[in-house]
gemmi code that builds the backbone of each chain (N, CA, C; Angstrom):
import gemmi

chains = {
    "A": [
        ("MET", (0.562, -0.720, -0.064), (-0.100, -0.487, 0.164), (1.328, 1.102, -0.129)),
        ("ASP", (0.584, 1.754, -0.815), (1.300, 3.523, -1.173), (0.990, 3.811, 0.066)),
        ("ASN", (0.227, 4.157, 0.535), (0.115, 5.247, 1.341), (1.378, 4.805, 2.679)),
        ("LEU", (1.045, 3.783, 3.328), (2.169, 3.324, 4.270), (3.748, 3.183, 3.775)),
        ("HIS", (3.794, 3.502, 2.302), (5.143, 3.487, 2.127), (6.096, 5.410, 2.803)),
        ("VAL", (4.424, 6.355, 3.101), (5.051, 7.405, 3.033), (5.547, 7.411, 4.351)),
        ("PHE", (4.524, 6.709, 5.235), (5.352, 6.336, 6.929), (6.560, 6.434, 7.235)),
        ("ASP", (7.068, 5.748, 6.217), (8.640, 5.061, 6.832), (9.380, 6.214, 5.760)),
        ("ILE", (9.483, 7.336, 4.950), (10.124, 8.420, 4.221), (9.672, 9.329, 5.817)),
        ("SER", (8.225, 9.606, 5.832), (8.433, 10.446, 7.541), (9.005, 9.765, 9.066)),
        ("ALA", (9.118, 8.585, 8.941), (9.915, 8.403, 10.129), (11.121, 8.274, 9.747)),
        ("THR", (11.349, 8.570, 8.904), (13.404, 8.442, 8.390), (13.440, 10.209, 8.354)),
        ("GLY", (12.719, 10.999, 8.476), (12.737, 12.513, 8.616), (12.680, 12.925, 9.795)),
        ("MET", (11.554, 11.603, 11.229), (11.540, 12.293, 12.312), (12.736, 11.396, 12.803)),
        ("ASP", (13.591, 10.461, 12.697), (14.634, 9.945, 13.213), (15.958, 10.811, 12.757)),
        ("TYR", (16.237, 11.968, 11.950), (16.692, 12.824, 11.278), (16.792, 14.241, 12.696)),
        ("GLN", (15.502, 14.845, 12.550), (15.507, 15.297, 13.702), (15.531, 14.950, 14.800)),
        ("ARG", (15.522, 14.220, 15.171), (16.031, 13.106, 16.656), (17.079, 13.344, 16.536)),
        ("LEU", (18.506, 12.903, 15.421), (19.629, 12.953, 15.958), (20.245, 14.462, 15.629)),
        ("ARG", (19.815, 15.311, 14.737), (19.807, 16.945, 15.856), (19.596, 17.161, 16.910)),
        ("LEU", (18.456, 17.097, 17.301), (18.584, 17.029, 18.911), (19.236, 17.030, 19.743)),
        ("GLU", (19.646, 15.613, 19.375), (20.599, 14.443, 20.825), (21.977, 15.776, 20.151)),
        ("ALA", (22.356, 16.112, 18.780), (23.205, 16.967, 18.953), (23.721, 18.029, 19.573)),
        ("ILE", (22.135, 18.556, 20.101), (22.299, 19.670, 20.056), (22.572, 19.464, 21.180)),
        ("ALA", (21.520, 18.691, 22.625), (21.356, 18.599, 23.125), (22.844, 18.087, 24.249)),
        ("ALA", (23.727, 16.995, 23.274), (24.722, 16.822, 23.500), (26.060, 18.196, 23.484)),
        ("ASN", (25.955, 19.334, 22.390), (26.779, 20.095, 22.429), (26.481, 21.038, 23.733)),
        ("ILE", (25.061, 21.272, 24.172), (24.709, 22.354, 25.401), (24.888, 21.780, 26.929)),
        ("ALA", (24.923, 20.120, 26.563), (25.946, 19.230, 27.545), (27.568, 19.538, 28.057)),
        ("ASN", (27.431, 19.957, 27.385), (29.237, 19.523, 27.258), (29.905, 21.586, 26.838)),
        ("ALA", (29.044, 21.876, 26.797), (29.556, 23.406, 26.530), (30.449, 24.135, 27.200)),
        ("HIS", (30.191, 23.496, 28.859), (31.333, 24.254, 29.948), (32.447, 22.839, 30.221)),
        ("THR", (32.501, 22.224, 29.755), (33.394, 20.410, 29.664), (34.501, 21.181, 29.246)),
        ("THR", (35.531, 21.028, 30.111), (37.303, 21.715, 29.789), (38.112, 20.146, 29.831)),
        ("SER", (39.277, 20.108, 29.708), (40.026, 18.628, 29.338), (41.068, 19.398, 29.816)),
        ("ALA", (41.811, 18.289, 30.305), (43.616, 18.839, 30.341), (44.317, 18.824, 29.618)),
        ("ARG", (43.624, 18.168, 28.328), (44.994, 18.245, 26.767), (43.708, 18.576, 26.215)),
        ("LEU", (44.097, 19.389, 25.135), (43.250, 20.303, 23.775), (43.023, 19.757, 22.855)),
        ("GLU", (43.444, 18.228, 22.567), (43.252, 17.407, 22.101), (41.945, 16.056, 22.366)),
        ("SER", (42.437, 16.174, 23.588), (40.519, 15.474, 23.792), (39.816, 16.330, 24.087)),
        ("LEU", (39.606, 17.680, 24.155), (38.068, 18.699, 24.397), (37.447, 18.664, 23.684)),
        ("TYR", (36.420, 18.006, 24.055), (34.764, 18.258, 23.092), (34.498, 19.141, 21.763)),
        ("ARG", (34.100, 18.711, 20.952), (34.146, 19.499, 19.176), (32.746, 19.262, 19.284)),
        ("PRO", (31.995, 20.241, 19.507), (30.274, 20.519, 19.172), (30.220, 19.430, 17.922)),
        ("LEU", (29.035, 18.877, 18.361), (28.922, 18.303, 16.132), (27.487, 18.889, 15.970)),
        ("GLN", (27.646, 18.102, 14.859), (26.766, 18.633, 13.963), (26.547, 17.493, 13.215)),
        ("ALA", (24.703, 17.376, 13.045), (24.175, 16.275, 12.601), (24.383, 16.217, 10.970)),
        ("VAL", (24.865, 15.258, 10.304), (24.569, 14.965, 9.083), (23.740, 14.161, 7.967)),
        ("SER", (23.144, 14.541, 6.471), (22.235, 13.435, 6.612), (22.557, 13.353, 4.776)),
        ("ARG", (21.999, 12.542, 3.959), (22.261, 11.981, 2.694), (20.962, 11.902, 2.197)),
        ("ALA", (20.705, 12.269, 1.388), (19.353, 12.214, 0.623), (19.340, 10.789, -0.061)),
        ("SER", (17.978, 9.964, -0.061), (17.868, 8.829, -0.704), (18.744, 8.790, -2.656)),
        ("ILE", (18.137, 10.351, -2.987), (18.427, 10.365, -4.270), (19.528, 11.150, -4.354)),
        ("ASP", (20.004, 10.987, -5.464), (21.806, 11.031, -6.480), (21.143, 12.294, -7.556)),
        ("PHE", (21.278, 14.072, -7.046), (20.184, 14.780, -7.946), (21.221, 14.506, -9.481)),
        ("SER", (22.334, 14.581, -9.122), (23.714, 14.244, -10.634), (23.086, 12.889, -11.628)),
        ("GLU", (22.392, 12.802, -11.056), (21.968, 11.693, -11.865), (21.300, 11.808, -13.137)),
        ("GLY", (20.646, 12.905, -13.004), (19.199, 13.456, -13.306), (17.934, 13.187, -13.246)),
        ("LEU", (17.540, 13.528, -13.407), (15.622, 13.839, -12.125), (14.656, 12.360, -13.113)),
        ("GLU", (15.510, 11.911, -14.689), (14.930, 10.777, -15.096), (14.282, 9.586, -14.178)),
        ("SER", (15.725, 9.218, -13.512), (15.946, 8.315, -12.673), (15.023, 7.975, -11.750)),
        ("ILE", (14.669, 9.456, -11.601), (13.983, 8.621, -9.526), (12.036, 8.698, -10.286)),
        ("ASP", (11.686, 7.795, -9.604), (10.175, 8.111, -9.739), (9.820, 7.024, -8.293)),
        ("GLY", (8.351, 7.457, -7.846), (8.019, 6.900, -6.674), (8.707, 5.840, -5.412)),
        ("HIS", (9.386, 5.278, -6.183), (9.759, 3.666, -5.413), (11.606, 4.273, -4.879)),
        ("GLY", (11.749, 5.293, -5.542), (13.497, 5.586, -4.985), (12.804, 6.502, -3.786)),
        ("LEU", (12.041, 6.641, -3.811), (11.531, 7.545, -1.824), (11.958, 7.194, -1.071)),
        ("THR", (13.061, 7.007, -0.804), (13.040, 6.207, 0.609), (13.223, 7.480, 2.104)),
        ("GLY", (13.563, 8.537, 2.052), (13.400, 9.770, 2.724), (15.420, 9.750, 3.156)),
        ("VAL", (15.162, 10.370, 4.246), (16.855, 10.203, 4.292), (16.980, 8.942, 4.545)),
        ("GLN", (18.544, 9.046, 3.130), (19.057, 8.231, 3.519), (19.705, 7.319, 4.605)),
        ("GLU", (21.192, 7.989, 4.981), (22.142, 7.694, 5.877), (22.301, 9.172, 6.635)),
        ("MET", (22.528, 8.964, 7.578), (22.230, 10.467, 8.682), (23.701, 9.791, 10.078)),
        ("TRP", (24.608, 10.670, 10.120), (25.163, 10.515, 11.349), (25.851, 11.842, 11.956)),
        ("LEU", (26.946, 11.755, 12.332), (27.295, 13.212, 13.690), (28.882, 13.479, 12.874)),
        ("GLU", (28.842, 14.300, 12.927), (30.179, 14.806, 12.817), (30.823, 15.947, 13.741)),
        ("PRO", (32.347, 16.459, 14.329), (32.722, 17.137, 14.836), (32.446, 18.684, 13.671)),
        ("LYS", (31.996, 19.478, 14.533), (32.009, 20.823, 13.844), (33.970, 21.499, 13.844)),
        ("ASN", (33.996, 22.204, 12.912), (35.184, 22.848, 12.253), (35.223, 24.408, 13.465)),
        ("VAL", (35.455, 24.549, 14.655), (35.594, 25.774, 15.359), (36.358, 25.653, 16.270)),
        ("ALA", (36.803, 26.775, 16.208), (38.531, 26.798, 16.958), (37.774, 27.027, 18.594)),
        ("PRO", (38.662, 26.318, 19.613), (38.007, 26.657, 20.846), (37.565, 28.141, 21.273)),
        ("ARG", (37.361, 27.885, 22.564), (37.345, 29.325, 23.247), (37.925, 29.195, 24.622)),
        ("ARG", (38.737, 30.183, 24.206), (39.907, 30.414, 25.520), (39.344, 31.466, 26.292)),
        ("VAL", (39.796, 31.041, 27.807), (39.322, 31.976, 29.273), (40.763, 31.769, 29.621)),
        ("TYR", (40.494, 32.627, 30.192), (41.509, 33.413, 31.262), (41.520, 32.724, 32.198)),
        ("ASP", (42.050, 31.648, 33.537), (41.259, 31.328, 34.402), (42.359, 30.558, 35.192)),
        ("PRO", (43.490, 30.969, 35.492), (44.416, 30.347, 36.440), (44.510, 28.931, 37.224)),
        ("GLU", (43.239, 29.428, 38.010), (43.285, 28.461, 39.287), (42.627, 26.948, 38.716)),
        ("HIS", (42.051, 27.449, 37.253), (41.177, 26.056, 37.093), (42.190, 24.671, 36.984)),
        ("PRO", (41.455, 23.890, 37.624), (43.253, 22.485, 37.684), (43.175, 22.254, 36.032)),
        ("HIS", (42.556, 22.574, 34.768), (42.605, 22.213, 33.580), (43.822, 23.723, 32.844)),
        ("ALA", (43.966, 24.612, 33.135), (44.296, 25.269, 32.949), (45.858, 25.306, 32.849)),
        ("ASP", (46.290, 25.700, 31.272), (47.830, 25.465, 30.638), (48.845, 26.473, 31.655)),
        ("ARG", (50.158, 26.117, 30.818), (50.967, 27.115, 31.495), (50.758, 28.433, 31.641)),
        ("GLU", (50.058, 29.510, 30.754), (50.062, 30.317, 30.789), (48.868, 31.268, 31.334)),
        ("GLY", (48.324, 30.045, 32.297), (46.376, 30.035, 32.965), (45.718, 30.210, 31.811)),
        ("PHE", (45.472, 29.527, 30.925), (44.033, 29.382, 29.767), (43.513, 28.087, 30.106)),
        ("VAL", (42.063, 28.264, 30.330), (41.690, 27.203, 30.044), (40.847, 27.140, 28.680)),
        ("PHE", (40.616, 25.810, 27.901), (40.564, 25.775, 26.881), (38.388, 25.562, 26.800)),
        ("TYR", (38.013, 26.091, 26.168), (36.754, 25.650, 25.984), (35.782, 25.014, 24.733)),
        ("PRO", (34.409, 23.875, 24.324), (34.339, 23.677, 23.696), (33.233, 24.993, 22.864)),
        ("HIS", (33.588, 25.216, 21.918), (32.947, 26.606, 21.407), (31.259, 26.409, 20.763)),
        ("VAL", (30.627, 26.584, 22.539), (29.160, 25.943, 21.626), (28.406, 27.398, 21.507)),
        ("ASP", (27.841, 27.161, 20.611), (27.521, 28.912, 20.035), (25.700, 28.820, 21.146)),
        ("MET", (25.119, 29.179, 22.234), (24.303, 29.449, 22.342), (23.211, 29.917, 22.220)),
        ("VAL", (23.204, 30.810, 20.686), (22.107, 31.902, 20.604), (21.816, 30.464, 18.909)),
        ("ASP", (22.617, 29.933, 18.357), (22.647, 29.216, 17.444), (22.287, 27.715, 17.508)),
        ("ALA", (22.740, 26.857, 19.165), (22.213, 26.147, 19.547), (20.160, 26.155, 19.713)),
        ("MET", (20.434, 27.609, 20.280), (18.577, 27.475, 20.820), (18.006, 28.151, 19.440)),
        ("THR", (18.709, 28.463, 18.388), (17.231, 28.234, 17.485), (17.645, 27.321, 16.676)),
        ("SER", (18.456, 26.585, 16.364), (18.659, 25.293, 15.467), (17.346, 24.082, 16.864)),
        ("LEU", (17.656, 24.348, 17.968), (17.035, 23.861, 18.162), (15.299, 24.247, 18.380)),
        ("MET", (14.335, 24.920, 17.870), (13.509, 25.848, 17.686), (12.902, 25.003, 16.383)),
        ("VAL", (14.379, 24.975, 15.388), (13.723, 25.125, 13.912), (13.535, 23.164, 13.644)),
        ("THR", (14.801, 22.535, 14.935), (14.357, 21.155, 15.008), (13.623, 20.186, 15.571)),
        ("SER", (12.881, 20.931, 15.980), (11.084, 20.806, 17.191), (10.235, 21.501, 15.500)),
        ("ARG", (10.466, 22.360, 15.267), (9.083, 22.270, 13.762), (9.704, 21.967, 13.245)),
        ("ALA", (10.410, 20.598, 11.936), (11.056, 19.914, 12.059), (10.678, 18.863, 12.206)),
        ("TYR", (10.304, 18.386, 13.378), (9.986, 16.916, 13.624), (8.111, 16.978, 13.516)),
        ("GLU", (8.030, 18.306, 13.836), (6.384, 18.570, 13.830), (6.049, 18.219, 12.379)),
        ("ALA", (7.225, 18.860, 11.318), (6.000, 19.156, 9.953), (6.184, 17.150, 9.894)),
        ("ASN", (7.142, 16.845, 9.894), (7.295, 14.991, 9.573), (6.066, 14.454, 10.130)),
        ("VAL", (5.869, 14.380, 11.020), (5.001, 14.404, 11.863), (3.002, 14.278, 11.456)),
        ("ALA", (3.177, 16.258, 10.879), (2.277, 16.658, 9.977), (1.773, 14.965, 8.245)),
        ("ALA", (3.271, 14.763, 8.331), (2.969, 14.492, 6.995), (2.506, 13.431, 6.947)),
        ("LEU", (3.214, 12.668, 8.166), (2.219, 11.047, 8.693), (1.019, 11.320, 8.973)),
        ("THR", (0.568, 12.222, 9.577), (-0.845, 12.140, 9.971), (-1.347, 12.566, 8.845)),
        ("ALA", (-1.192, 13.175, 8.078), (-1.884, 13.430, 6.660), (-1.821, 12.368, 5.820)),
        ("ALA", (-0.683, 10.873, 5.688), (-0.419, 10.406, 5.071), (-1.833, 8.980, 5.703)),
        ("LYS", (-2.391, 9.021, 7.242), (-2.537, 8.309, 8.136), (-4.087, 8.210, 7.845)),
        ("ALA", (-4.180, 9.563, 7.532), (-5.963, 10.314, 7.177), (-5.965, 9.527, 5.569)),
        ("MET", (-5.451, 9.664, 4.803), (-5.564, 9.334, 3.428), (-6.158, 7.408, 2.934)),
        ("ALA", (-5.166, 6.904, 3.854), (-4.815, 5.743, 4.038), (-6.090, 5.652, 5.134)),
        ("LEU", (-6.600, 5.760, 6.036), (-8.196, 5.668, 6.337), (-9.254, 5.817, 5.459)),
        ("LYS", (-9.277, 6.964, 4.519), (-10.283, 7.552, 4.000), (-10.324, 6.918, 2.155)),
        ("ALA", (-8.525, 6.284, 2.115), (-9.011, 5.134, 1.190), (-10.106, 3.501, 1.501)),
        ("LEU", (-9.658, 3.216, 2.754), (-10.655, 2.291, 3.374), (-12.003, 2.460, 3.034)),
        ("GLU", (-12.018, 2.865, 2.927), (-13.669, 4.001, 2.843), (-14.525, 3.992, 1.561)),
        ("ILE", (-12.814, 3.732, 0.571), (-14.606, 3.730, -0.601), (-15.123, 2.491, -1.147)),
        ("GLY", (-16.256, 2.584, -1.619), (-17.142, 1.875, -1.875), (-18.462, 1.681, -0.200)),
        ("LYS", (-17.631, 2.113, 0.483), (-19.068, 2.229, 1.560), (-20.158, 2.933, 1.710)),
    ],
    "B": [
        ("MET", (-1.500, -12.497, 11.950), (-0.166, -11.930, 11.789), (-0.581, -9.956, 12.140)),
        ("ALA", (-1.748, -9.430, 11.817), (-1.394, -7.806, 12.308), (-1.340, -8.537, 13.955)),
        ("LEU", (-1.784, -9.216, 14.831), (-2.293, -9.335, 15.935), (-0.900, -9.527, 16.477)),
        ("LEU", (-0.508, -10.345, 16.018), (0.189, -10.822, 16.445), (1.999, -9.165, 16.341)),
        ("ARG", (2.078, -9.008, 15.457), (2.598, -7.347, 15.104), (2.121, -6.342, 16.224)),
        ("HIS", (0.868, -6.165, 16.286), (0.693, -5.359, 17.393), (1.291, -5.930, 18.593)),
        ("LYS", (1.283, -7.069, 19.394), (1.753, -7.198, 20.798), (3.139, -7.032, 20.719)),
        ("ILE", (3.456, -7.089, 19.174), (5.490, -7.071, 19.706), (5.545, -5.437, 19.552)),
        ("ILE", (5.126, -5.152, 19.020), (4.723, -3.475, 19.292), (4.980, -2.460, 20.208)),
        ("ALA", (3.806, -3.290, 21.008), (3.081, -3.597, 22.970), (3.969, -3.818, 23.397)),
        ("ASN", (4.600, -4.990, 23.629), (6.002, -4.483, 23.937), (6.953, -4.268, 24.328)),
        ("ASN", (7.663, -3.879, 22.722), (8.582, -3.314, 23.094), (8.507, -1.995, 23.342)),
        ("ILE", (7.429, -1.349, 23.248), (6.996, -0.192, 24.113), (7.154, -0.221, 25.526)),
        ("ALA", (6.608, -0.999, 26.117), (6.290, -1.112, 27.540), (7.994, -1.374, 27.968)),
        ("ASN", (8.730, -1.736, 27.435), (9.990, -2.555, 27.771), (11.138, -1.251, 27.005)),
        ("ALA", (9.921, -0.501, 26.755), (10.798, 0.949, 26.064), (12.081, 1.563, 27.236)),
        ("ASN", (12.456, 1.131, 28.514), (13.069, 2.203, 29.728), (13.575, 0.576, 30.006)),
        ("THR", (13.476, -1.070, 30.030), (14.562, -1.596, 30.377), (15.471, -1.742, 29.966)),
        ("PRO", (16.227, -1.436, 30.814), (17.814, -2.381, 30.537), (18.469, -3.357, 29.993)),
        ("GLY", (18.902, -3.766, 29.138), (19.676, -3.869, 27.494), (18.198, -5.128, 27.435)),
        ("TYR", (17.182, -3.960, 26.867), (16.094, -4.441, 26.219), (16.455, -4.730, 24.637)),
        ("LYS", (16.338, -5.320, 24.009), (16.369, -5.522, 22.943), (14.689, -5.351, 21.833)),
        ("PRO", (14.885, -4.446, 21.113), (13.356, -4.302, 20.543), (13.486, -5.778, 19.333)),
        ("LEU", (12.232, -6.163, 18.888), (11.863, -7.741, 18.285), (10.706, -6.582, 17.888)),
        ("LYS", (10.843, -7.901, 16.452), (9.879, -7.367, 15.206), (9.817, -9.064, 14.879)),
        ("VAL", (9.065, -8.771, 13.669), (8.147, -10.121, 12.634), (8.530, -9.490, 11.538)),
        ("ASP", (9.190, -10.854, 11.007), (8.960, -10.413, 9.167), (8.392, -11.251, 8.727)),
        ("PHE", (6.683, -10.960, 8.324), (6.506, -11.818, 7.851), (6.507, -12.153, 6.167)),
        ("GLU", (7.068, -10.490, 5.761), (6.802, -9.901, 4.596), (7.960, -11.027, 3.778)),
        ("SER", (9.031, -11.542, 3.905), (10.538, -11.766, 3.526), (9.812, -13.066, 3.229)),
        ("VAL", (9.393, -14.013, 4.262), (8.219, -15.377, 4.331), (7.296, -15.033, 2.597)),
        ("LEU", (6.382, -14.272, 2.963), (5.445, -14.423, 1.593), (6.729, -14.326, 0.432)),
        ("ARG", (7.233, -13.342, 0.300), (7.825, -12.650, -0.764), (8.729, -14.310, -1.981)),
        ("ALA", (9.383, -15.089, -0.214), (9.546, -16.615, -0.655), (9.340, -17.052, -1.743)),
        ("VAL", (7.705, -16.790, -0.559), (5.901, -18.408, -1.438), (5.478, -17.852, -2.637)),
        ("ASN", (5.920, -16.218, -2.511), (5.539, -16.064, -4.269), (6.636, -15.994, -5.118)),
        ("SER", (7.887, -15.789, -5.228), (8.951, -15.685, -6.210), (8.877, -17.219, -6.534)),
        ("ASP", (8.473, -18.328, -5.727), (8.035, -20.218, -5.650), (7.087, -20.117, -6.811)),
        ("PHE", (5.782, -19.084, -6.850), (4.915, -19.307, -7.364), (5.373, -18.629, -8.776)),
        ("ASN", (6.791, -17.707, -8.872), (6.300, -17.528, -10.450), (6.968, -18.020, -11.477)),
        ("ARG", (7.817, -19.427, -10.285), (8.963, -20.010, -11.004), (8.382, -20.877, -11.146)),
        ("HIS", (7.654, -21.597, -10.393), (6.884, -22.779, -10.688), (5.051, -22.764, -11.543)),
        ("GLY", (4.789, -21.879, -10.832), (3.438, -21.609, -11.431), (2.489, -22.741, -11.410)),
        ("ASP", (2.950, -23.520, -9.551), (2.121, -24.290, -9.255), (0.667, -23.996, -8.158)),
        ("THR", (-0.500, -23.835, -8.509), (-0.999, -23.197, -7.861), (-1.862, -23.565, -6.683)),
        ("ALA", (-1.997, -25.345, -7.110), (-2.450, -26.229, -5.282), (-0.739, -26.262, -4.483)),
        ("LEU", (0.528, -25.806, -4.787), (1.543, -25.871, -4.223), (1.525, -24.639, -3.544)),
        ("PHE", (1.084, -23.659, -4.571), (1.272, -21.976, -3.498), (0.140, -22.448, -2.703)),
        ("ARG", (-1.089, -23.053, -2.797), (-1.794, -22.698, -1.671), (-1.144, -23.196, -0.103)),
        ("SER", (-0.854, -24.336, -0.569), (-0.377, -25.107, 0.408), (1.145, -23.852, 1.192)),
        ("GLU", (1.863, -24.005, 0.532), (2.896, -23.215, 0.931), (2.346, -22.248, 1.705)),
        ("LEU", (1.010, -21.266, 1.097), (0.692, -20.359, 1.611), (0.191, -20.757, 2.878)),
        ("GLN", (-0.370, -21.648, 3.481), (-1.123, -22.264, 4.521), (0.055, -22.670, 5.223)),
        ("ARG", (1.496, -22.769, 5.001), (2.961, -23.418, 5.590), (3.617, -22.526, 6.676)),
        ("ALA", (3.337, -21.160, 5.235), (3.578, -19.802, 5.870), (3.670, -18.857, 6.864)),
        ("GLU", (2.200, -19.584, 7.456), (2.211, -18.411, 8.647), (3.450, -19.543, 9.807)),
        ("GLN", (3.373, -20.656, 10.127), (4.179, -21.358, 10.903), (5.674, -20.503, 10.570)),
        ("LEU", (6.178, -20.273, 9.118), (7.328, -19.783, 9.042), (7.413, -18.954, 9.968)),
        ("ILE", (6.211, -17.786, 10.260), (6.745, -16.039, 11.095), (7.409, -16.349, 12.376)),
        ("LYS", (8.874, -15.647, 12.220), (9.318, -16.281, 13.590), (9.772, -14.761, 13.827)),
        ("VAL", (9.355, -14.426, 15.042), (9.528, -13.688, 16.231), (11.558, -13.641, 16.374)),
        ("GLU", (11.913, -12.204, 15.842), (13.268, -12.228, 15.808), (13.880, -10.991, 16.822)),
        ("VAL", (14.716, -10.810, 17.118), (15.532, -9.506, 18.481), (16.183, -8.631, 16.686)),
        ("ASP", (15.597, -7.319, 16.358), (15.838, -5.910, 15.690), (17.476, -6.344, 15.913)),
        ("ASP", (17.996, -6.536, 14.742), (19.571, -6.116, 14.729), (20.097, -5.007, 15.136)),
        ("ALA", (18.812, -3.791, 13.635), (19.173, -2.662, 13.120), (19.720, -1.927, 14.531)),
        ("SER", (18.891, -2.134, 15.867), (18.525, -1.258, 16.798), (18.737, -1.717, 17.735)),
        ("SER", (19.754, -1.235, 18.754), (19.886, -1.444, 20.249), (19.505, -1.146, 20.913)),
        ("ARG", (18.281, 0.023, 21.260), (17.359, 0.130, 22.116), (15.755, 0.725, 21.448)),
        ("VAL", (15.183, 0.899, 22.070), (13.811, 0.811, 21.161), (13.678, 2.332, 21.280)),
        ("VAL", (13.321, 2.873, 19.930), (12.860, 4.257, 19.759), (11.767, 4.552, 19.212)),
        ("LEU", (10.964, 5.415, 20.184), (9.039, 5.060, 20.764), (8.786, 5.587, 19.608)),
        ("ASP", (8.980, 7.221, 18.930), (8.451, 7.061, 17.544), (8.420, 6.349, 16.715)),
        ("ARG", (9.636, 5.401, 16.395), (9.757, 4.832, 15.473), (8.679, 3.253, 15.772)),
        ("GLU", (8.170, 3.128, 17.358), (7.149, 1.903, 17.298), (5.995, 2.671, 17.547)),
        ("ILE", (5.536, 3.667, 17.259), (4.129, 4.620, 17.513), (4.201, 4.546, 16.057)),
        ("VAL", (5.177, 4.733, 14.562), (5.023, 4.934, 13.755), (4.118, 3.224, 13.053)),
        ("ASN", (5.374, 2.327, 13.387), (4.628, 1.115, 12.992), (3.209, 0.567, 13.488)),
        ("LEU", (2.954, 1.267, 15.096), (1.636, 0.983, 15.121), (0.174, 1.474, 14.822)),
        ("ASN", (0.512, 2.813, 13.673), (-0.425, 3.237, 12.890), (-0.529, 2.111, 11.546)),
        ("LYS", (0.796, 1.839, 11.398), (1.429, 1.174, 9.855), (0.250, -0.020, 9.920)),
        ("ASN", (0.284, -0.434, 11.024), (-0.359, -1.893, 11.772), (-1.911, -2.225, 11.563)),
        ("THR", (-1.583, -0.819, 12.349), (-3.642, -0.098, 12.180), (-4.145, -0.762, 10.995)),
        ("ILE", (-3.960, 0.302, 9.971), (-3.912, 0.573, 8.940), (-3.951, -0.729, 8.656)),
        ("ASN", (-3.174, -1.823, 8.414), (-3.031, -2.770, 7.435), (-4.262, -3.884, 7.847)),
        ("TYR", (-4.012, -3.697, 9.761), (-5.552, -4.370, 10.287), (-7.130, -3.594, 9.253)),
        ("GLN", (-6.948, -2.937, 9.706), (-8.365, -2.051, 9.330), (-8.631, -2.318, 7.702)),
        ("ALA", (-7.488, -2.918, 7.384), (-7.390, -2.956, 4.971), (-8.086, -4.533, 5.039)),
        ("LEU", (-7.226, -5.188, 6.364), (-7.942, -6.415, 6.291), (-8.880, -6.929, 6.769)),
        ("LEU", (-10.213, -5.627, 7.563), (-10.720, -6.517, 7.871), (-11.961, -5.617, 7.027)),
        ("SER", (-11.962, -4.745, 6.734), (-12.401, -3.908, 5.157), (-12.342, -5.153, 4.411)),
        ("ALA", (-12.088, -5.930, 3.845), (-11.817, -6.889, 3.230), (-13.035, -7.837, 3.070)),
        ("ARG", (-11.980, -8.618, 5.115), (-13.045, -9.328, 5.231), (-14.363, -9.170, 4.602)),
        ("GLY", (-14.573, -8.527, 5.127), (-16.011, -7.627, 5.162), (-16.921, -7.539, 3.513)),
        ("GLN", (-15.886, -7.171, 3.041), (-16.040, -7.061, 1.825), (-16.208, -8.876, 1.105)),
        ("LEU", (-16.279, -9.476, 1.690), (-15.997, -10.982, 1.012), (-17.288, -11.329, 1.519)),
        ("ALA", (-17.648, -11.032, 3.165), (-19.030, -11.703, 3.568), (-19.759, -10.666, 3.061)),
        ("GLY", (-19.504, -9.996, 2.243), (-21.466, -9.042, 1.864), (-20.992, -9.791, 0.400)),
        ("ILE", (-19.903, -10.093, 0.046), (-20.187, -11.225, -1.625), (-20.796, -12.228, -1.538)),
        ("LEU", (-20.917, -13.098, -0.554), (-21.396, -14.129, 0.231), (-23.193, -14.246, 0.297)),
        ("SER", (-23.180, -13.017, 1.140), (-24.126, -13.123, 1.747), (-25.518, -12.729, 0.377)),
        ("MET", (-24.564, -11.648, -0.401), (-24.917, -11.287, -2.213), (-25.593, -13.360, -2.405)),
        ("ALA", (-24.843, -13.720, -2.636), (-24.846, -15.480, -2.938), (-26.825, -16.097, -2.811)),
        ("ILE", (-26.086, -15.772, -1.231), (-27.408, -16.494, -0.133), (-28.750, -15.434, -0.778)),
        ("LYS", (-28.893, -14.485, -0.670), (-29.541, -13.490, -0.811), (-30.378, -14.331, -2.309)),
        ("GLY", (-29.267, -14.182, -3.015), (-29.877, -14.119, -4.918), (-30.344, -12.322, -4.958)),
        ("ALA", (-31.430, -12.908, -5.899), (-32.135, -11.638, -6.514), (-33.408, -10.878, -5.605)),
        ("ARG", (-33.626, -12.083, -3.863), (-34.044, -10.936, -3.231), (-33.903, -9.797, -2.085)),
        ("GLY", (-32.257, -10.421, -2.670), (-31.142, -9.349, -1.428), (-31.588, -8.351, -2.038)),
    ],
}
model = gemmi.Model(1)
for chain_id, residues in chains.items():
    chain = gemmi.Chain(chain_id)
    for i, (resn, *xyz) in enumerate(residues, 1):
        res = gemmi.Residue()
        res.name, res.seqid = resn, gemmi.SeqId(i, " ")
        for name, pos in zip(("N", "CA", "C"), xyz):
            atom = gemmi.Atom()
            atom.name, atom.element = name, gemmi.Element(name[0])
            atom.pos, atom.b_iso = gemmi.Position(*pos), 0.0
            res.add_atom(atom)
        chain.add_residue(res)
    model.add_chain(chain)
structure = gemmi.Structure()
structure.add_model(model)
structure.setup_entities()
């Protein structure tokens, strides 16, 4: 049944938004985590995804069956330099008295959080629409 | 089949917070696909029927290797899918019963 296929597509979208939320939550949670060694310092994470369609292959190859939503999703560390704070009493301070913190932009994290939760809602709305359509289809001939 | 699947989803949701619990799944479609491809190769209707009846015993509940924990919204999506499938099956059965009752009543219906 084709309507049920939409369920899987929306489910991958929901999965991806949840992964984004997890990344944001981990970033906020570790915003003030320091480390004695700079290499082992927490790096803010970013959720990355790959669609099921490769648009470089041209649009002819796309049919309804090729639509499977988000194909792959994973987390990657963001390429941002750590924040340097002068705090000589801190146990993790280096010889010059600086402590390194992961560069977590709280404004960016909060706006991403809002966008993520709205995107999740949008996926749920698509799923609800598919469900309503499937149930309506069952009423044919009644 | 839909009832078994419902039970499994309910079990997964109930154990969502149980440490070490791995979600279960049931795969009837692959059994059905195997039977179907057999039929396409041989084209034997009687064999197809007997295999279809046997297929019900081949259904097995297995641990979902793909996920190590219960993802609640996935389970809810599967639950919805299953419910609609079940309703579709029920309405198909209702239609069959309708045809039967039409046959019984004949022209009087």
